[in-house]
Rosetta silent file (secondary structure, phi, psi, omega in degrees, C-alpha in Angstrom):
SEQUENCE: MSEMLLVVALAGRRAALPAERVNSVVELASVVPVPRAAPHIAGLGALRSRPLTIVDCRAALGFAPEPGADASGRVVVVEHDGHLYGLKVDGADDIVTASGAPSSAAGDPGPGWNAASLGTVESAAGPLLLLDIARLVAGPPALAA
SCORE:     score description
SCORE:     0.000 S_00000001
   1 L     0.000  133.650  176.924   26.968   -2.995  -51.434 S_00000001
   2 L  -128.460   44.798 -178.634   28.343   -3.634  -54.913 S_00000001
   3 L   -70.738  135.864  172.259   27.177   -7.298  -55.263 S_00000001
   4 E   -79.153  142.801 -175.761   26.980   -8.639  -58.797 S_00000001
   5 E  -131.754  137.584  171.224   23.525  -10.007  -59.675 S_00000001
   6 E   -90.145  122.174  179.571   22.234  -12.291  -62.409 S_00000001
   7 E   -87.136  122.721  179.595   18.971  -10.892  -63.753 S_00000001
   8 E  -117.798  156.854  170.725   16.421  -13.665  -64.379 S_00000001
   9 E  -104.039  131.911 -179.015   12.909  -13.739  -65.793 S_00000001
  10 E  -155.341  120.031  178.865   10.441  -15.737  -63.839 S_00000001
  11 L    54.386   44.673  175.737    6.635  -15.893  -63.949 S_00000001
  12 L    77.941   12.647  177.708    6.444  -12.543  -65.810 S_00000001
  13 E  -136.886  152.387  174.175    8.781  -10.657  -63.562 S_00000001
  14 E   -92.532  133.109  179.040   12.454   -9.742  -63.491 S_00000001
  15 E  -137.476 -175.303 -179.675   14.310  -10.815  -60.392 S_00000001
  16 E  -137.188  153.634  171.379   17.941  -11.379  -59.346 S_00000001
  17 E  -124.500  144.590  179.195   20.180  -14.095  -57.998 S_00000001
  18 E   -63.705  121.266 -177.646   23.560  -13.392  -56.343 S_00000001
  19 H   -63.006  -28.707 -177.664   25.993  -13.941  -59.238 S_00000001
  20 H   -66.704  -18.979 -177.424   28.743  -15.204  -56.918 S_00000001
  21 H   -96.422   -4.037 -177.946   26.568  -18.275  -56.209 S_00000001
  22 E   -92.883  126.655  174.231   26.001  -19.053  -59.964 S_00000001
  23 E   -82.118  -46.881  178.614   28.155  -21.667  -61.535 S_00000001
  24 E  -166.833  171.084  171.885   26.690  -21.373  -65.023 S_00000001
  25 E  -122.023  122.733 -177.557   23.497  -20.861  -67.035 S_00000001
  26 E  -133.020  164.676  170.873   22.755  -23.826  -69.365 S_00000001
  27 E  -100.913  121.399  177.413   20.033  -25.255  -71.552 S_00000001
  28 E   -96.320  130.730  178.891   19.105  -28.781  -70.459 S_00000001
  29 L   -75.282  -35.561 -178.749   17.919  -31.122  -73.158 S_00000001
  30 L  -149.869  149.406  179.315   16.216  -33.545  -70.818 S_00000001
  31 L  -130.112  128.624  178.009   15.141  -33.901  -67.257 S_00000001
  32 E   -94.533  121.605 -177.764   14.225  -37.266  -65.707 S_00000001
  33 L   -62.678  149.743  178.675   11.229  -37.113  -63.344 S_00000001
  34 L  -115.644  117.986  179.624   11.769  -38.435  -59.816 S_00000001
  35 L   -58.574  140.186  173.637    8.816  -40.407  -58.321 S_00000001
  36 L    70.701    9.424 -179.168    7.516  -38.996  -55.036 S_00000001
  37 L   -71.737  160.048  177.600    9.659  -35.864  -55.284 S_00000001
  38 L   -66.452  151.542 -172.894    8.279  -32.665  -53.874 S_00000001
  39 L   -57.502  -25.834  179.109    6.084  -30.796  -56.366 S_00000001
  40 L   -82.890   -4.928  179.450    8.657  -28.059  -56.960 S_00000001
  41 E   -93.905  111.937  179.398   11.357  -30.674  -57.979 S_00000001
  42 E   -75.159  -24.720 -179.427   11.067  -31.138  -61.736 S_00000001
  43 E   145.098 -156.470  179.479   13.527  -34.029  -61.725 S_00000001
  44 E  -118.097  146.300  178.029   17.182  -34.789  -62.311 S_00000001
  45 E  -130.473 -179.632  177.662   19.439  -33.548  -65.064 S_00000001
  46 E  -132.980  139.203  176.567   23.151  -33.989  -65.782 S_00000001
  47 E  -130.921  110.812 -179.113   25.818  -31.360  -66.162 S_00000001
  48 L    48.880   50.311  177.067   29.151  -32.652  -67.355 S_00000001
  49 L    68.161   13.559  179.225   28.313  -36.096  -65.960 S_00000001
  50 E  -107.884  136.781  174.534   27.381  -34.697  -62.541 S_00000001
  51 E   -62.287  146.959 -176.680   23.751  -35.093  -61.213 S_00000001
  52 E  -138.260  118.875  175.194   21.733  -31.916  -61.011 S_00000001
  53 E   -83.342  126.167 -177.156   18.457  -31.611  -59.094 S_00000001
  54 E   -96.425  121.230  178.995   16.129  -29.390  -61.100 S_00000001
  55 E  -103.829  119.588  171.600   14.026  -26.974  -59.119 S_00000001
  56 E   -75.963  102.117 -174.393   10.997  -25.435  -60.899 S_00000001
  57 H   -63.478  -31.536  177.322   11.223  -21.964  -59.516 S_00000001
  58 H   -60.820  -46.851 -179.946    7.671  -21.171  -60.683 S_00000001
  59 H   -69.951  -33.435  176.964    6.349  -24.039  -58.537 S_00000001
  60 H   -66.889  -26.209  174.954    8.686  -23.101  -55.653 S_00000001
  61 L   -89.796   -2.950  179.466    7.044  -19.610  -55.682 S_00000001
  62 L    90.099   13.315  175.771    3.527  -21.175  -55.800 S_00000001
  63 L   -93.533  157.424  173.146    2.823  -20.515  -59.437 S_00000001
  64 L   -69.203  155.473  174.265    1.474  -23.016  -62.009 S_00000001
  65 L   -60.987  153.717  176.882    3.935  -24.340  -64.602 S_00000001
  66 L   -62.759  130.266  179.986    4.284  -22.326  -67.746 S_00000001
  67 L   -56.660  131.960  178.994    1.656  -23.599  -70.285 S_00000001
  68 L    79.553   -2.528 -174.681    3.170  -26.060  -72.732 S_00000001
  69 L   -93.128  150.367  172.620    6.496  -26.112  -70.982 S_00000001
  70 L  -111.272 -174.327 -172.816    8.343  -29.231  -69.886 S_00000001
  71 L   -74.772  -17.757 -179.181   11.078  -29.631  -67.286 S_00000001
  72 L   -76.942  171.304  177.616   13.934  -29.090  -69.784 S_00000001
  73 E   131.091 -155.840 -176.209   15.098  -25.606  -70.705 S_00000001
  74 E   -75.588  125.841  174.618   17.150  -22.845  -69.177 S_00000001
  75 E  -130.566  148.022  175.633   18.548  -23.476  -65.714 S_00000001
  76 E  -103.011  120.387 -174.451   20.822  -21.489  -63.511 S_00000001
  77 E   -88.426  125.428  178.465   23.311  -23.929  -61.938 S_00000001
  78 E  -134.147  158.858  173.731   24.095  -23.250  -58.289 S_00000001
  79 E  -108.074  135.104 -178.117   25.688  -25.199  -55.482 S_00000001
  80 E  -142.246  127.614 -179.957   23.782  -25.386  -52.158 S_00000001
  81 L    49.838   37.515  179.659   24.705  -27.463  -49.148 S_00000001
  82 L    76.651    8.399  178.280   27.275  -29.405  -51.226 S_00000001
  83 E  -122.349  154.417  175.853   24.783  -30.432  -53.948 S_00000001
  84 E   -91.701  135.143  177.842   24.278  -29.041  -57.451 S_00000001
  85 E  -126.302  147.801  172.221   20.922  -27.645  -58.298 S_00000001
  86 E  -114.665  115.548 -177.760   19.498  -26.262  -61.553 S_00000001
  87 E   -87.733  107.058 -179.933   17.029  -23.428  -60.929 S_00000001
  88 E   -73.406  118.776  179.574   14.592  -23.521  -63.911 S_00000001
  89 L  -123.428  167.718  178.834   13.880  -19.968  -64.932 S_00000001
  90 L   -81.858  -23.776  179.272   12.164  -18.453  -67.973 S_00000001
  91 E  -173.933  159.394  176.002   15.256  -16.527  -68.929 S_00000001
  92 E  -133.152  113.349 -166.675   18.596  -15.150  -67.780 S_00000001
  93 E   -90.919  -51.396 -164.887   19.272  -11.695  -69.159 S_00000001
  94 E  -160.929  169.290  171.608   22.329   -9.945  -67.820 S_00000001
  95 E  -115.666  128.450  177.773   24.723   -9.498  -64.930 S_00000001
  96 E  -131.756  168.208  179.287   24.424   -6.131  -63.124 S_00000001
  97 E  -103.515  134.060  177.140   25.774   -4.531  -60.028 S_00000001
  98 E   -73.864  138.271 -177.285   23.521   -3.831  -57.101 S_00000001
  99 L  -101.838   15.938  178.150   23.777   -0.119  -56.048 S_00000001
 100 L  -178.648  177.301  179.387   22.725   -0.700  -52.428 S_00000001
 101 L   -82.138  155.745  178.692   21.698   -3.264  -49.861 S_00000001
 102 L   -56.846  145.323  173.738   18.359   -5.059  -50.123 S_00000001
 103 E  -132.529  174.021  179.687   15.431   -3.201  -48.625 S_00000001
 104 L   -56.021  141.319 -178.855   11.797   -3.980  -48.102 S_00000001
 105 L   -68.428  131.951  177.236    9.934   -4.651  -51.310 S_00000001
 106 L   -75.272  134.218 -178.646    7.827   -1.652  -52.408 S_00000001
 107 L    77.873 -167.358  179.116    4.273   -2.678  -52.763 S_00000001
 108 L  -124.102  101.055 -176.719    3.233   -6.305  -52.326 S_00000001
 109 L   -71.379  -13.372 -179.070    4.744   -8.633  -55.043 S_00000001
 110 L   121.377  160.195 -172.914    2.725  -11.597  -53.636 S_00000001
 111 H   -63.700  -40.571 -178.246    3.188  -14.303  -50.983 S_00000001
 112 H   -68.120  -40.719  179.028    5.572  -16.533  -52.956 S_00000001
 113 H   -65.916  -45.201  178.727    7.745  -13.627  -53.984 S_00000001
 114 H   -55.428  -44.614 -176.555    7.688  -12.178  -50.469 S_00000001
 115 H   -72.193  -31.678 -175.380    8.704  -15.498  -48.930 S_00000001
 116 H   -91.474   -8.420 -172.688   11.495  -16.251  -51.423 S_00000001
 117 E  -103.231  156.449  175.820   13.073  -12.787  -51.603 S_00000001
 118 E   -95.934   -3.987 -176.294   15.642  -11.034  -49.459 S_00000001
 119 E   128.540 -176.079  177.423   14.206   -7.707  -50.450 S_00000001
 120 E  -100.242  138.851  173.545   14.531   -5.272  -53.366 S_00000001
 121 E  -118.351  144.689  174.534   17.842   -4.058  -54.725 S_00000001
 122 L   -86.510  143.092  176.734   18.478   -1.126  -56.984 S_00000001
 123 E  -153.768  174.066  177.097   20.531   -1.729  -60.098 S_00000001
 124 L   -63.862  -19.763  175.723   21.144   -0.370  -63.545 S_00000001
 125 L   -87.893    4.931  179.720   18.346   -2.737  -64.663 S_00000001
 126 L    98.928 -174.094 -179.627   15.989   -1.032  -62.215 S_00000001
 127 L   -70.368  134.845 -177.258   14.619   -2.383  -58.962 S_00000001
 128 E  -131.605  141.791  170.239   14.883   -6.234  -58.681 S_00000001
 129 E   -77.469  128.692  179.232   13.664   -8.700  -56.081 S_00000001
 130 E   -94.411  117.060 -174.017   16.757  -10.505  -54.794 S_00000001
 131 E   -88.605  139.327 -179.628   15.863  -14.210  -54.472 S_00000001
 132 L   -89.438  116.601 -176.057   17.221  -16.447  -51.723 S_00000001
 133 H   -65.158  -36.543  177.339   18.559  -19.628  -53.342 S_00000001
 134 H   -62.398  -35.693 -177.140   18.030  -21.707  -50.098 S_00000001
 135 H   -74.664  -34.128  176.920   14.339  -20.739  -50.011 S_00000001
 136 H   -69.214  -44.732  177.721   13.843  -21.717  -53.675 S_00000001
 137 H   -62.654  -40.231  179.350   15.535  -25.061  -53.165 S_00000001
 138 H   -68.866  -31.707  172.671   13.431  -25.745  -50.100 S_00000001
 139 L    89.912 -172.711 -173.812   10.221  -24.972  -51.973 S_00000001
 140 H   -56.486  -40.633 -177.354    6.719  -23.939  -50.954 S_00000001
 141 H   -60.207  -40.461  177.934    6.581  -25.615  -47.489 S_00000001
 142 H   -71.933  -33.952  179.814    9.625  -23.626  -46.372 S_00000001
 143 H   -67.358  -32.126  179.425    8.330  -20.498  -47.983 S_00000001
 144 H   -73.964  -22.218 -174.784    5.107  -20.735  -46.024 S_00000001
 145 L   -75.665    0.000    0.000    6.933  -21.138  -42.726 S_00000001
């Protein structure tokens, strides 16, 4: 496997997203909350006049929001099932090449990480948990299933 990966920082850990699924990485100035949305949905943003559902990846993994943080900030823009999503992450560092197929995670990264990852991949940035975009978008109820 020589898949390109976007290295992201999330809840104190470095992880990866498949780069082929990433449209862009942007800073959002504002996010509008959506009443009665699932807890991991931070709200709606706009990207070049297109609506963007913002997924708080920390909440999708079962973590509390970052202290003092609001819903705006760095998002990884992906398309899933015909809709645009902004995956709110703490940072996006680099693009690296995976040097093998995902394998079982060494150790136990925790229930949210286990449920949202496809396994660990080796890269020049070291071992990274490869996150499943569909599971992040679905949020905690899907991760628990």
